C-alpha positions in Angstrom: 47.5 61.9 199.4 50.6 59.6 199.9 52.2 61.9 202.4 49.0 62.1 204.4 48.6 58.3 204.3 52.2 57.8 205.5 51.7 60.3 208.2 48.5 58.7 209.4 50.1 55.3 209.2 53.1 56.5 211.3 50.7 58.0 213.9 48.7 54.8 214.1 51.9 52.8 214.6 53.1 55.2 217.3 49.7 55.0 219.1 49.8 51.2 218.9 53.3 51.2 220.4 52.3 53.5 223.3 49.2 51.3 223.9 51.4 48.2 223.9 53.9 49.7 226.4 51.0 50.9 228.6 49.4 47.4 228.6 52.7 45.7 229.4 53.2 48.1 232.3 49.8 47.4 233.7 50.3 43.6 233.2 53.7 43.8 235.1 52.1 45.7 238.0 49.3 43.1 238.3 51.8 40.2 238.2 54.0 41.8 240.9 51.0 42.4 243.2 49.6 38.9 242.8 53.1 37.2 243.2 53.8 39.4 246.3 50.5 38.5 247.9 51.0 34.8 247.2 54.5 35.0 248.7 53.1 36.7 251.8 50.3 34.0 252.2 52.8 31.1 251.9 55.5 32.8 254.1 53.3 33.9 256.9 50.7 31.1 257.4 52.9 28.9 259.7 50.3 27.4 262.0 47.2 26.2 260.1 43.6 26.8 261.1 42.5 23.9 258.9 38.8 23.6 258.6 38.3 26.2 261.4 39.2 28.8 258.8 35.7 28.5 257.6 34.4 30.0 260.8 35.2 33.2 262.8 33.2 32.0 265.8 33.6 28.3 266.7 32.3 26.7 269.9 32.8 23.2 271.2 29.3 22.6 272.3 30.4 20.9 275.5 28.1 22.4 278.1 27.5 25.9 276.8 25.8 28.0 274.2 26.8 30.8 271.8 25.1 34.0 272.8 25.0 37.3 270.9 23.3 40.3 272.5 23.2 43.6 270.4 26.1 42.2 268.4 27.2 41.7 264.8 29.2 38.9 263.4 30.3 39.1 259.7 31.5 35.5 259.3 30.2 32.0 259.8 29.5 30.4 263.2 30.1 26.8 264.0 28.4 25.2 267.0 29.9 21.8 268.0 28.3 18.9 269.9 30.2 16.8 272.4 29.0 14.2 274.9 25.6 14.1 273.2 24.8 17.7 274.3 22.6 20.0 272.2 23.9 23.6 272.5 22.0 26.6 271.1 22.7 29.8 269.3 20.9 32.6 271.2 20.4 35.9 269.4 19.0 39.1 270.9 19.0 42.2 268.8 21.8 40.9 266.8 22.9 40.3 263.2 24.6 37.1 262.0 25.9 38.0 258.5 27.0 34.5 257.6 26.1 30.8 257.8 25.4 28.9 261.0 26.5 25.2 261.1 25.5 22.9 264.0 27.3 19.6 264.5 24.0 18.2 265.9 20.4 19.5 265.7 20.1 23.2 264.8 18.6 25.1 267.7 18.3 28.8 267.3 16.6 31.2 269.7 16.2 34.5 268.0 14.6 37.8 269.3 14.7 40.8 267.1 17.7 39.4 265.2 18.6 38.3 261.6 20.7 35.6 260.0 21.5 36.4 256.4 23.0 33.0 255.6 21.8 29.4 255.9 21.4 27.4 259.1 22.4 23.8 258.8 22.3 20.8 261.2 24.5 17.6 261.4 27.5 19.3 259.9 30.4 16.9 260.8 33.0 19.5 259.8 32.3 21.6 262.9 33.5 19.0 265.4 36.4 18.2 263.1 37.4 21.9 263.0 37.2 22.2 266.8 39.3 19.1 267.2 42.0 20.6 265.0 42.1 23.8 267.1 42.2 21.8 270.3 45.2 19.9 269.1 46.8 23.1 267.9 46.4 24.7 271.3 48.0 21.7 273.0 51.0 21.4 270.7 51.8 25.1 270.7 51.2 25.4 274.4 53.8 22.7 275.0 56.5 24.8 273.4 58.7 26.7 275.8 58.5 30.3 274.5 60.2 33.5 275.4 58.9 34.8 278.8 56.9 37.9 278.1 55.6 40.5 280.6 52.7 42.7 279.5 52.0 45.6 281.8 50.0 48.5 280.4 47.8 51.1 282.0 47.2 54.8 281.8 47.4 55.1 278.0 50.9 53.5 277.9 52.3 51.7 274.8 54.3 48.5 274.5 55.8 46.8 271.4 56.4 43.0 271.0 59.0 42.2 268.5 58.4 38.9 266.7 62.1 38.2 266.4 62.4 37.9 270.2 60.2 34.9 270.3 61.4 31.3 270.2 61.3 30.1 266.6 59.4 26.8 266.2 58.2 25.6 262.8 57.9 29.1 261.5 56.1 30.4 264.6 57.5 32.9 267.1 56.4 31.7 270.5 56.0 33.7 273.7 54.9 32.6 277.2 52.9 35.4 278.9 53.7 35.6 282.6 50.6 35.3 284.8 52.4 37.3 287.5 53.1 40.2 285.2 50.1 40.7 283.1 48.0 43.8 283.1 46.3 45.5 280.1 43.8 48.4 280.6 43.6 52.2 280.7 43.2 52.7 277.0 46.7 51.5 276.3 48.2 50.3 273.0 49.9 46.9 272.5 51.8 46.7 269.2 52.8 43.3 267.8 55.5 43.9 265.2 56.2 41.0 262.8 59.4 42.7 261.6 58.6 41.3 258.1 60.1 38.0 259.1 57.4 35.9 257.5 56.6 34.2 260.8 53.4 33.9 262.8 53.2 35.0 266.5 51.9 32.8 269.3 51.2 34.1 272.8 50.7 31.3 275.2 48.7 32.0 278.4 49.7 29.3 280.9 48.8 29.0 284.5 46.0 31.7 284.5 42.8 31.3 286.5 41.4 34.0 284.1 42.8 36.8 282.0 41.5 39.6 279.9 42.3 42.6 277.7 40.8 45.7 279.2 40.2 49.1 277.5 42.8 49.7 274.8 43.9 48.6 271.3 46.0 45.9 269.6 47.9 47.1 266.6 49.6 44.6 264.2 52.5 45.7 262.0 55.5 44.4 260.1 53.5 42.1 257.8 51.2 40.5 260.4 47.5 40.0 259.8 45.0 38.8 262.4 45.2 35.2 261.2 48.9 35.2 262.0 48.5 36.1 265.7 47.3 33.4 268.1 46.2 34.2 271.6 46.4 30.6 273.0 44.9 29.9 276.4 45.9 26.5 278.0 44.4 24.8 281.0 40.8 24.0 281.9 38.1 26.3 283.2 40.0 29.5 282.3 37.9 32.6 281.5 39.1 34.9 278.7 37.5 38.4 278.7 37.8 41.0 276.0 36.6 44.6 276.5 38.3 47.1 274.2 36.3 50.2 275.1 35.1 50.3 278.7 34.2 54.0 278.8 30.6 53.0 279.5 28.5 49.9 279.3 27.1 49.5 275.8 29.6 51.7 274.1 32.2 50.8 271.4 34.7 53.1 269.7 36.4 52.5 266.2 39.7 53.6 267.5 39.8 50.8 270.1 39.8 47.3 268.8 41.6 43.9 269.2 43.1 41.7 266.5 44.0 38.0 266.3 42.7 34.5 266.8 41.6 34.0 270.4 41.7 30.3 271.2 40.5 28.9 274.6 39.4 25.3 274.0 38.6 24.4 277.6 37.3 27.6 279.0 34.8 30.5 278.5 35.1 33.5 276.3 33.3 36.7 277.1 33.4 39.7 274.7 32.0 43.1 275.8 31.9 46.5 274.1 34.6 45.3 271.6 35.5 45.5 268.0 37.4 42.3 267.1 39.3 41.9 263.9 39.7 38.1 264.0 38.3 34.9 265.4 36.9 33.4 268.6 37.6 29.7 269.0 36.7 27.6 272.1 34.3 28.2 274.8 34.0 24.8 276.3 31.6 26.5 278.7 30.2 29.2 276.4 30.9 32.1 274.1 29.2 35.4 274.9 29.4 38.4 272.5 27.7 41.4 274.0 27.4 44.8 272.2 30.4 43.9 270.0 31.4 43.4 266.4 33.4 40.4 265.2 34.6 40.7 261.6 36.3 38.1 259.5 39.5 39.1 257.9 40.4 37.6 254.5 43.6 35.7 254.4 46.4 37.0 252.0 45.8 34.0 249.7 42.3 35.4 249.1 43.8 38.7 247.9 46.3 36.7 245.8 43.5 34.9 244.1 41.8 38.2 243.4 45.0 39.5 241.8 45.2 36.5 239.6 41.6 37.0 238.6 42.4 40.6 237.6 45.3 39.4 235.5 43.1 36.9 233.8 40.4 39.6 233.1 43.1 41.9 231.8 44.5 39.3 229.4 41.0 38.5 228.1 40.3 42.1 227.5 43.6 42.6 225.8 43.1 39.6 223.5 39.6 40.8 222.6 41.0 44.3 221.7 43.8 42.8 219.7 41.5 40.7 217.7 39.2 43.7 217.1 42.2 45.9 216.1 43.4 43.3 213.6 39.9 43.0 212.1 39.7 46.8 211.7 43.2 47.0 210.2 42.2 44.3 207.6 39.0 46.2 206.7 40.9 49.5 206.4 43.6 47.8 204.4 41.0 46.4 202.0 39.4 49.8 201.5 42.8 51.4 200.8 43.6 48.7 198.2 40.3 49.4 196.4 41.0 53.2 196.3 44.7 53.2 195.6 45.0 50.2 193.2 42.0 50.4 190.8 41.3 47.4 188.6 42.1 47.5 184.8 38.3 47.7 184.0 37.9 50.6 186.5 40.9 52.4 184.8 39.4 51.9 181.4 36.0 53.2 182.6 37.6 56.4 184.1 39.5 57.1 180.9 36.3 56.9 178.9 34.5 59.3 181.3 37.4 61.8 181.1 37.5 61.6 177.3 33.8 62.4 177.1 34.3 65.4 179.5 37.1 66.8 177.3 35.1 66.4 174.1 
C-alpha cells in the first residue's frame, strides 16, 4: 500500500512538472510573439495616418462623389464636405461592409446594394482626417527623395530596395520620374523593406496623370500596406488603378495592388482591381468599379490580440492551479482518514476483530 502510494505520488509530481514546463513554454512563445508584433508596430509606423486610419476610403467632398459599381469595400468610408458642398455615396450592385460617415448630410443612392454598418451624418472627424492626410501629402512631397524610374511591361519584374531611399523621420522617400514611368503588361513590382523598420514613400510629382496597369505589387522585408504611401502631389491629377485588364469586368486574385494611395487634389479611379490598402483623396471623385478594397489590420492590432491571448492563458492557468490545489487538499484529507485512523476507530476495529476470532 505504501509503495503504491509513493509511486502514485511520484507519478503525480512528475506529471505536474511536465505540465508546468509545458505551460511555461507556451507562455514564453506567446510573450515573444506579442513583443515582436509590438516592436514591429512601433518600428515601422513612421508616417501617421491619424484619424484617417479609421477609414480605408476617404474622400474630400469638394466637388465629387464616392461611386461604387459592382464593388466590395471591407472597411469604413468617410465622405467629407468642403465649401458647403453635399457629396453623395452612390452604390450600384455593391457591398459596403463597414460604416459610412458623412461630414455633412448623409446622402446615399443605392441600387441593388447593401451597407452592413451604420450611416452617420455630421461627423466632424471626417474633415479632420482628410485635413491630416492633405498636410501629410504636402510635407512628404516637399522632401527631395531618391530619383526612381519604374519601367515595367511584358511580364517583367523590378525591385525597389527601401535602403536606397532618402531617410527622413523614419521614412524612405523616393521621387518617381514622370518621364520614366510605365507599369503594365502583367508585370511585378516588388517593394522590399529590407527589415529596416522604415516606411516607404513614393512621391509622384509633375504628373498630369499616372496609373498602375495590369500587374501586381508585392511587399516584402517587413512592409505592410499601411507602411507604403503612393503620394500624388499637384492639383487635378488623375490616378488610375487597374490590376487585371484581361477583360472589362474581370479580376484575378494573383494580380493585386498594395499600399495607401493618396491624391488629395485629384481624382482616383479603380477598375478591375484587388486593392490591399486604402484610397484617400479624390478632390474630384473616387470611383471603384468591379473591384475589391480590403482593410489590412495594423501590426498593433495583432499585438493587442497576442496580449489578449496571454491574458486568457494566465486566467486559464490560474483557474487550473486553484482547481488542482483544491483536489489535492481533498485527496490529502481522504488519505489522512484512511492511513491515520482515530483512537476511537482503532478501538472499534480491535473489538470487531476480537469477536471474529472468538
